[in-house]
C-alpha positions in Angstrom: -39.4 -14.8 15.2 -38.1 -11.9 17.3 -37.5 -8.5 15.5 -33.8 -8.5 16.0 -33.4 -11.9 14.3 -34.5 -10.7 10.9 -33.5 -7.6 8.9 -32.6 -6.3 5.4 -29.4 -5.0 3.9 -29.6 -2.7 0.9 -27.1 -3.0 -1.9 -27.4 -0.8 -5.1 -31.0 0.0 -4.1 -32.0 -3.7 -3.7 -33.1 -5.3 -0.4 -31.6 -8.6 0.7 -33.1 -10.5 3.6 -30.7 -11.5 6.5 -31.9 -13.8 9.3 -31.2 -16.6 11.6 -32.4 -20.0 10.4 -34.6 -22.2 12.5 -33.0 -25.6 12.9 -34.6 -28.3 15.0 -36.7 -25.8 16.8 -33.8 -23.5 17.6 -32.4 -20.5 15.9 -29.0 -20.9 14.3 -26.0 -19.2 15.8 -25.0 -17.4 12.6 -27.0 -15.2 10.3 -27.9 -16.2 6.7 -28.4 -14.0 3.6 -30.8 -14.7 0.7 -29.1 -14.2 -2.7 -29.8 -15.1 -6.3 -26.9 -17.1 -7.9 -25.6 -16.6 -11.4 -28.1 -19.2 -12.7 -30.9 -17.1 -11.3 -31.9 -19.4 -8.5 -32.4 -18.2 -4.9 -29.9 -19.5 -2.4 -29.2 -19.2 1.3 -25.6 -18.4 2.3 -24.2 -18.3 5.8 -22.5 -15.1 6.8 -20.4 -16.9 9.4 -21.3 -14.1 11.8 -23.3 -14.3 15.0 -23.7 -10.6 15.7 -26.1 -8.3 13.8 -23.4 -5.8 13.0 -21.0 -8.4 11.7 -23.7 -10.2 9.7 -24.8 -6.9 8.0 -21.2 -6.1 6.8 -20.6 -9.7 5.7 -23.9 -10.0 3.9 -23.1 -6.8 1.9 -19.7 -8.2 1.0 -21.3 -11.5 -0.2 -23.9 -9.7 -2.3 -21.3 -7.3 -3.8 -18.9 -10.2 -4.7 -21.7 -12.1 -6.5 -22.7 -8.9 -8.4 -19.1 -8.4 -9.5 -18.9 -11.9 -10.8 -22.2 -11.5 -12.7 -21.0 -8.3 -14.3 -17.8 -9.9 -15.4 -19.7 -12.9 -16.8 -22.0 -10.6 -18.8 -19.0 -8.6 -20.1 -16.9 -11.5 -21.1 -19.7 -13.0 -23.2 -19.7 -9.9 -25.4 -17.2 -9.7 -28.3 -14.7 -6.9 -28.6 -16.1 -4.5 -31.1 -12.8 -2.5 -31.7 -9.2 -2.4 -30.7 -8.5 -0.7 -27.4 -4.9 0.2 -26.5 -3.2 -0.1 -23.1 -2.8 3.7 -23.0 -6.6 4.1 -23.4 -7.3 1.6 -20.6 -4.9 3.4 -18.3 -6.4 6.8 -19.1 -9.9 5.6 -18.3 -8.7 4.1 -15.0 -6.9 7.3 -14.0 -9.9 9.4 -14.8 -12.7 7.3 -13.3 -11.2 5.4 -10.4 -12.8 6.3 -7.1 -11.3 5.7 -3.6 -8.1 4.3 -5.1 -5.2 5.8 -3.1 -2.5 4.2 -5.2 -3.9 5.0 -8.6 -0.6 6.4 -9.8 1.4 3.4 -8.5 -1.0 0.9 -10.1 -0.7 2.5 -13.6 3.0 2.8 -13.3 3.4 -0.8 -12.3 1.3 -2.0 -15.3 3.3 0.2 -17.7 6.6 -1.2 -16.2 5.4 -4.8 -16.8 4.4 -4.1 -20.4 7.6 -2.1 -21.1 9.9 -4.9 -20.0 7.7 -7.7 -21.5 7.5 -6.1 -25.0 10.9 -4.3 -24.9 9.3 -0.9 -25.8 9.5 2.7 -24.5 6.6 4.3 -22.7 4.9 5.9 -25.7 5.1 2.7 -27.7 3.9 0.7 -24.7 0.8 2.8 -24.5 0.0 2.0 -28.1 0.0 -1.8 -27.5 -3.2 -3.6 -28.1 -4.8 -4.4 -24.7 -5.6 -7.9 -26.0 -1.8 -8.6 -26.2 -1.0 -7.1 -22.8 -3.6 -8.7 -20.6 -2.3 -12.3 -20.9 -0.4 -14.7 -18.7 2.3 -14.8 -21.4 3.0 -11.1 -20.8 3.6 -11.8 -17.1 6.0 -14.6 -18.0 7.9 -12.5 -20.5 8.2 -9.7 -17.9 9.7 -12.1 -15.3 12.2 -13.4 -17.8 13.3 -9.8 -18.7 13.3 -8.8 -15.0 15.8 -11.3 -13.7 18.1 -14.2 -14.5 15.6 -17.1 -14.5 18.3 -19.5 -13.5 18.6 -17.8 -10.2 15.1 -16.9 -9.3 14.9 -14.3 -6.5 12.3 -11.8 -7.7 13.4 -9.2 -5.2 15.6 -6.2 -5.4 17.6 -6.5 -2.2 18.4 -2.8 -2.1 14.9 -1.5 -2.5 13.0 -4.5 -1.2 10.6 -4.2 -4.2 9.2 -7.6 -5.1 7.9 -8.7 -8.5 4.8 -9.9 -6.6 4.2 -6.4 -5.3 4.6 -4.9 -8.7 2.2 -7.4 -10.2 -0.4 -6.9 -7.4 -0.4 -3.1 -8.2 -0.8 -3.8 -12.0 -3.6 -6.3 -11.5 -5.5 -3.7 -9.5 -6.1 -1.8 -12.7 -8.4 -4.5 -14.0 -9.6 -6.1 -10.7 -13.2 -7.3 -10.4 -14.1 -4.3 -8.2 -13.5 -1.9 -11.1 -16.9 -2.8 -12.5 -18.7 -2.0 -9.2 -20.5 1.3 -8.5 -18.6 1.9 -5.3 -15.4 2.2 -7.4 -16.9 4.4 -10.1 -17.9 1.6 -12.5 -14.5 2.4 -14.2 -15.0 0.3 -17.3 -18.8 0.5 -17.6 -19.8 0.3 -21.3 -16.2 -0.5 -22.4 -15.4 -3.9 -23.7 -12.1 -5.3 -22.6 -10.3 -8.5 -23.6 -10.5 -11.7 -21.5 -8.6 -10.9 -18.3 -8.6 -14.3 -16.6 -5.1 -15.3 -17.7 -3.5 -12.1 -16.6 -5.4 -12.0 -13.3 -4.6 -15.6 -12.4 -0.9 -15.4 -13.2 1.4 -16.3 -10.3 4.8 -15.0 -9.2 7.2 -17.6 -7.8 7.9 -17.3 -4.1 10.9 -15.3 -3.0 13.7 -17.6 -2.0 14.3 -17.9 1.8 16.4 -15.3 3.4 16.3 -12.6 0.7 14.1 -10.3 2.8 17.0 -9.8 5.3 17.9 -6.2 5.8 21.6 -5.5 5.5 22.5 -2.6 7.9 24.7 0.2 6.8 28.3 0.1 7.9 29.4 2.4 10.7 31.3 4.6 8.2 28.3 4.9 6.0 26.1 5.8 8.9 28.5 8.5 10.0 28.6 9.9 6.5 24.8 9.8 6.3 24.4 11.6 9.6 26.9 14.2 8.7 25.0 14.9 5.5 21.8 15.1 7.5 23.2 17.7 9.8 24.3 19.8 6.8 20.7 19.9 5.5 19.8 22.2 8.5 21.5 25.1 6.8 20.5 24.2 3.3 16.7 23.4 3.6 14.6 23.2 6.7 12.1 20.9 4.9 14.6 18.4 3.7 16.3 18.4 7.1 13.0 17.7 8.9 12.1 14.9 6.4 15.5 13.3 6.9 15.1 13.4 10.7 11.5 12.0 10.6 12.9 9.0 8.7 16.2 8.6 10.6 14.9 9.1 14.1 11.3 7.8 13.8 11.3 5.5 10.8 8.4 7.2 9.1 7.2 6.4 5.6 7.4 9.0 2.8 3.6 9.0 2.6 3.3 9.7 6.3 5.8 12.6 6.1 4.0 14.0 3.0 0.6 14.0 4.7 1.6 14.9 8.2 -0.1 18.0 9.8 0.6 19.9 13.0 -2.5 18.6 14.8 -1.2 15.0 14.4 1.2 15.9 17.3 -0.4 15.7 20.7 0.7 16.2 24.3 1.2 13.1 26.4 2.3 14.0 29.9 5.5 16.0 29.6 6.2 14.6 26.2 4.8 14.9 22.7 3.6 12.1 20.5 2.8 11.7 16.8 -0.5 9.8 16.2 -0.5 8.0 12.8 -3.9 6.7 12.0 -6.6 6.9 9.3 -7.7 10.5 8.6 -10.3 10.3 5.8 -11.1 14.0 5.9 -7.5 14.7 4.9 -7.2 11.9 2.4 -4.7 9.9 4.5 -4.9 6.2 5.0 -2.0 4.2 6.7 -0.4 1.5 4.5 -2.0 -1.0 6.9 -5.7 -0.1 6.9 -6.2 -0.8 10.6 -2.9 0.5 11.7 -2.6 3.0 14.6 0.8 4.1 15.8 1.7 6.4 18.6 5.3 7.5 18.4 7.2 9.7 20.8 8.5 12.9 19.1 12.1 14.0 19.8 11.8 17.3 21.6 14.1 19.1 19.2 11.8 18.1 16.3 8.8 19.4 18.3 10.4 22.8 18.7 10.7 23.1 14.9 7.0 22.5 14.4 5.2 23.7 17.6 4.4 27.2 16.2 2.7 25.9 13.1 -1.1 26.3 12.8 -3.0 23.0 13.6 -4.0 22.3 10.0 -0.6 23.2 8.4 1.3 20.6 6.6 4.6 20.0 8.3 6.7 19.2 5.2 7.1 22.0 2.7 3.7 23.6 3.4 4.2 26.5 1.0 4.7 24.3 -2.1 2.0 22.9 -4.4 1.5 19.1 -4.4 3.7 18.1 -7.3 6.8 20.2 -6.2 6.2 18.9 -2.7 6.2 15.3 -3.9 9.3 15.8 -6.1 11.2 17.4 -3.2 10.6 14.5 -0.9 10.5 11.5 -3.2 13.2 12.6 -5.7 15.4 15.4 -4.6 16.1 14.2 -1.0 16.6 10.6 -2.3 19.1 11.9 -4.9 21.0 13.9 -2.4 21.2 10.9 -0.1 22.3 8.4 -2.7 26.1 9.0 -2.7 26.1 8.1 1.0 24.0 4.9 1.0 26.4 2.3 -0.4 24.8 2.0 -3.8 21.3 1.3 -2.6 18.4 2.6 -4.7 15.5 3.5 -2.3 17.5 5.6 0.0 14.8 6.8 2.4 13.3 3.4 2.6 16.7 1.9 3.5 17.1 4.5 6.2 13.6 3.6 7.6 14.8 -0.1 7.8 18.0 1.0 9.4 15.9 2.6 12.1 13.9 -0.6 12.4 17.1 -2.7 12.8 18.3 -0.4 15.6 15.0 -0.6 17.5 14.9 -4.4 17.0 18.4 -4.8 18.5 17.7 -2.5 21.4 14.1 -3.4 22.3 13.1 -6.5 20.4 11.2 -7.4 17.3 7.7 -6.7 18.7 8.7 -3.1 19.5 10.3 -2.6 16.1 7.2 -3.9 14.3 5.0 -1.6 16.3 7.2 1.4 15.7 7.3 0.8 11.9 3.7 -0.2 11.5 4.8 -3.6 10.2 3.6 -7.1 11.3 5.9 -9.1 13.5 6.3 -11.6 10.7 7.8 -8.8 8.5 10.0 -7.6 11.3 11.2 -11.1 11.9 12.1 -11.6 8.2 14.1 -8.4 8.1 15.8 -8.3 11.5 15.8 -11.5 13.5 19.3 -12.6 12.3 20.7 -9.3 13.6 19.7 -9.6 17.2 23.0 -11.2 18.4 25.0 -8.4 16.8 26.4 -5.2 18.4 23.9 -2.3 18.5 24.7 0.6 16.2 23.0 3.5 17.9 21.9 6.9 16.5 24.5 9.6 17.1 22.3 12.5 18.3 25.3 14.8 18.4 26.1 14.4 14.7 22.4 15.1 13.9 22.3 18.3 15.9 19.8 17.0 18.4 21.9 16.9 21.6 
């Protein structure tokens, strides 16, 4: 067999052979990996990949998945020696979790589910026995408390926060990968209750049409833009954050992490490149997403003299005050002008998306926002026959 048709992959210090099988005198198109199943027997499993690079990555994934299942099987066979509370589980997760960008959101989501399901405050929720929390019944109780079960929707129309999204975050706290070394072996040596019922719970589908975005009225937009212009004199940081959402549809996380060197020259214009930047701890919401957005010249003038590595939003503040300024203070200031909607900056981002969709189509809107075309179609397709409500640059001080 030729040298490039057989190689090893190393996972946790163990070698696993990957090769092309010989079938009827010919080598198979795809590579196979040799693994030991849960019963201890050696098996050949196809990687469904025909290239060496693709087969190597898929073989590692197959081995890791099997190891995770084996770890879970071993853990679930052991009895629980003592009571462990939900608060203790969350404390362990927050301390040990590696490479988990949304660690805080995950723990908050699980607390929110338990709080509603058991009708308790946060301190009392943390004292709950984990064996009571990690059950399918907890999920059912949470859904009953969340909404009127006679009119299932499971979506807050104002904030676009689905029960499915909340549960997905909560389930990440005890996902199978938490027992793997690449994620810090979060619960290594800790005996948790049976998690199968909690993990396998399902959230009913959102009823058709509930994802539609309801644009702001013209009067509300005028009030919002007037408020935005007033921020220029009150706080440069809040004004810039407002404009990045209103004129470019950026996410809070993108504004929070943005640095001066993300802005590059492109001919006689300037563009903002939003892509994965591991060295700075930034990962786009869509892992493979790369967006190149034109920067309004007036915005560029405000940031052009910053040092390349300087944070654009509130660079002089520490992380917690920076977070509160963007995620809380600006949202609270906007709330009186947003027609009773809860997630104010998120709603402004979708307003931007609706304007782009009307002016240039769904594909351009999806690309500008970093969404899939499916999501853009859900939000905006029904608006395309309406009259365009454009951004009033004069009222924003950008003329």
